[in-house]
Steps between C-alpha positions, in 0.01 A plus 500: 500500500810373321761373744809725528810352341786662692595684816280799574685825444410860581314668217744629242799306635740393228567128450814366665669178599394470863753402765483372854475203734303308756487734800459359851494798739337288770844344556649838596444784752333816373821704494630269224198578282613860445843382389332245272303758303804730478706216351212400272503849350879475459470165321213608274241267655140572402316180599510246785304187585371544853344279767577162343560313827318731740176315581601447864590869527177623342277253685672408828194300614175377350309802634774765490636710214797737484523720190672796664854405399390416145316831466816679607720315252256549213488874570879522533562322172247713314655820638832386357373410154496123548199299382382190684426159355300400807500132588194332640725352774342155467820312412552363850231468769579633851556265795165580659319376186682166474460446875126563474456310173771238449280353227634766259850345510612304192564125501773337293477178298622300802211631713720731706375844600704799383527702820546877554850635544583579139263662256209415268360240739145494368284282277395658170167315527426577867164681535600609851824659383320672214241646740766666716722602208220668307391686813851645517495587129168680541633703794805609301298584189248706695769692688743577217277511194540878466854539632708694244805276556314188379620406149412128494379206709738213565308176569666281762863423404655234277186288503589132516867546583468273804142374512395409147456127572267445793364148565258588779133408524411850376715438195345156448148647494604778263686253278186288462295807409762600242497148352119501474519825305775364276358153425128520586464122540705245690516286186676781313747541785571127512585505130719811533688355797535153352365347820468155346869473592572377856128467585453874555154539350280744695126461554448854630690830519475479879756216494773716346787644704798718415808293405614454859783269606443166327670162494646579159453756223152654521289506185686725247190684375379548857836665574476719191144603579597579859767736366238663278256521790758648739587767248128574459442515878760775536349689209155472658641651818658782296163565335331530839737773621510673161124516461457645849763766429339590168164532673644764736755667268416440133753764391798341679686222313546162666807280461682218674861395467566196280823302536617434144847379591710187537315182585185674630262288292188451711295793365398528135559872475394520137147432623531756782584800282137599439423476873690823578498851359873481432753221535757517780792266551765408757833374375816393680824394333638155576878509443637278226626506141155591362398742777474809278333297224241364744421855618447607138294186429271570796459870415429406139237245603343748744469753217318250283276389787410870520421503129791731425357775722715664771521310827621554857822343632372474856804338662861426422816538707763770517761234589498172694185319610466287814326181385755335271752246637779756444393862460753689292492879445446645156808602306573855394245615243255215556250697709444744213536245218248266660250782547537637148467152349151488650429849365620390156242224507216733593514582872374856560555475876815367668483412869712307746442292807542703709561870579691465828683179594335338801681485833312189613297215357550230238601743226744719691786391272302573184640808325302823469519847350626635834730227636613440857799719418265792432492748212879542503541175308569370152150350484322827573723688256398247233137541606515878450680456167225265384239756606665762282523253211131413521418871505694537174294214354168681547450520120490116493209483746185353341700364206405140421753228439543445127422150375808296412531295180522172694323345799545232763171343611466451876228279648436461874288186462774328301742606776275337759458185291864459387634502854239264647596162643481154332664627180783362284744718700479752782792700361299716260489871585242678291593859576870429467448368147308816409770715660773319305324589176469861619873512572561371148299791358699744716824341384398558138375852565150418369208665678243251631177515700413249772125457453237303692360197318190611312649830384429555127816408310429637156727802545810294580741372237646230728336335801669264747266288714730298729355199683142595412398175663129553557325581175133510410382405153407861426839631616679245282293620204595862574870407490446312174317795348779732616768294323300436183425872473867596487615484861801299611429283806762333718410256775686248714498165671200413724271733305148420380493179704178539701163673471337733752408204722861372504396211273753378245442589136518144366676383185855602584667812634494801473129427476311815412799639305601178325347582161617862498858404580497192276664285767408203718660382825409156636680523835672767705866454594574728796864513604658422833677787674845406372385409148529716192424459130710640219372661182677511165490881521746480788238572766440292812158422644404423859191398700289366210526325164270322257504272199333727247350352183422752228273539201658541157453877492690556827862618503741388772698806613709286738526130579607295800842340457531242780321212669168361389395839363794526260379625163155606622398867470549717810378829350248510216328756282201462271381759249122525511289748307702820484662437840677225689499291818821392675562260788789467749502160671764551772608763748782710356535784752550868415823459300366213290167671441679815386651304211173326417298821522745681276424258218125500562486879520688532170257260335214713633657820366579645844805712576625710789450878518836524678842520335677164496775627731266533801255212449490293815639789704213747470125451531281726287140575603273757333207693645273710280272797562303575184769557235788550745722202579729465801787251487639354823852362468590280797859389556491133605874503574735635770708697251440813289328446165466737206194471274519664158233539239201615707410862433308685768489750784626362834262533794732291716859410421781640291529530123834596348595500135166351404545199730341415834752442778366259760662479841553154652147373577377834368181600320444767237165621371467671162210681340549353156521717192191461281 
């Protein structure tokens, strides 16, 4: 049987953008449940994630089960038209389990046990934990397999958020097994890890440990492989739950919530996409000058992880969170704008953490759809307004996100490698560099996709691959073929430097990309925190610089003007085949990259679909269903903006005199004229 690809719906039900939240009725007395479903109907809620942290409630002791309350809630939700994304409840083991089996608790790199008291205190490689967890999953699957409220299974919760790196003996054994599968022989591993350095040569796999606390920097390739292994260990756990659920309920889709957001870099979600029936994601805004851009970047990347298919926004916040140093509320309009930005980038379900704000516990100050103030509140009024807006967007449901003319390549393994220790500088921030380029595209009003490394690039006119540090020979050839076949490639400092084993590509930097770019760098010149470099274009660079030597067929688009680098190229471009390859050798930030990208985009024949008057103020995203296109216009500013020149029927927003009128932080959605 082919795996289902979206939430189960009643036969004949029309597609819609689903709406809801994590629901935790176990925190509340039964009389509150009736008010909950009444308010859910008022808000337009049709789906909730249920039972995420309820293992101790479902199984109060090793030999005792309590499903009565869950049966009641499932029935109540179904009677009120609310579907259930039912969690397997394995995210955090109950106290009785850790007391009986403390060997399931994770161990950090310093050898310290991670004790109960928070959440996610379990080892991904623990056979004991897996035994108990899968017994719970089987009980849930057997009991609720035919319940009409069940629309999807929700495996665990935010896998790896707190326990991705475990250095226990269980992890050590599993790491050795993973290494045997990867390298086959100890000689191959010794070569890959470069163990001739510092007398690290192994005689047997049994001698290998995770990169625990060491006297100095552990072996770099050992660290990289441990990151790969840890990502794999979580996936293997996901597979175990998923396969058991599919055995019992082959017609119910299985998902788990990714965390494509901020600096959450430990899981390679591009590899996880095929492990689930549909992609789900959690995203929380971190305040700052690029907050809205980062939200769009993450939603964009999630869409491309999902292959352009609709995905589930499993969690975001109605207002403030509780886990940042200072937790500020969202400004007027942000609750709806944030939600619709995710929808623009392909989300067909929009959910919050959580439905009702907790009265106790670690997240009691985290906002919710029903806040402490109750339904007579600005937050709940915004929640109901969003519900009505999503209802109006039903025609967009199942529409795929239209491919943009440009792409930014994003690579988790380069992220891991770039920010490792024992490097020329520890100031490099891989995701920030990618985000800065994304902001530059937004500033120019040019649509761009954020795509996982390995995505076919042939359909893109311009591709930016920032800090693509780890590059295999075959991947370097693919980039060369892309440029020579008419594509326009842009890459940056610290790209193409090492291979998949974190070995230097010898002969001068940027190693694997040296011939394509027509440049050669003998030595890196990272900058101290207070240092800057000036370019003859008027731009200022920080963090990194290089003395770039060029081949005769390379053009210098900007040169350094001061210090030992004076006169050397800072930004280069080489025409190759029917395309080109450009290189940026210093960090320029969003404003500087906007200027650089403008020139490179013009050379590649790219232009904005937006009128010049609103570029940088409005983000344009397009979804398509067969021949019908839907344009999302997102106001990035805190003031009204008028967009002229786009003809279409408004599903959301106001059109007057042939122009779209966007409220401050507002969103309009048009069904475009054919």
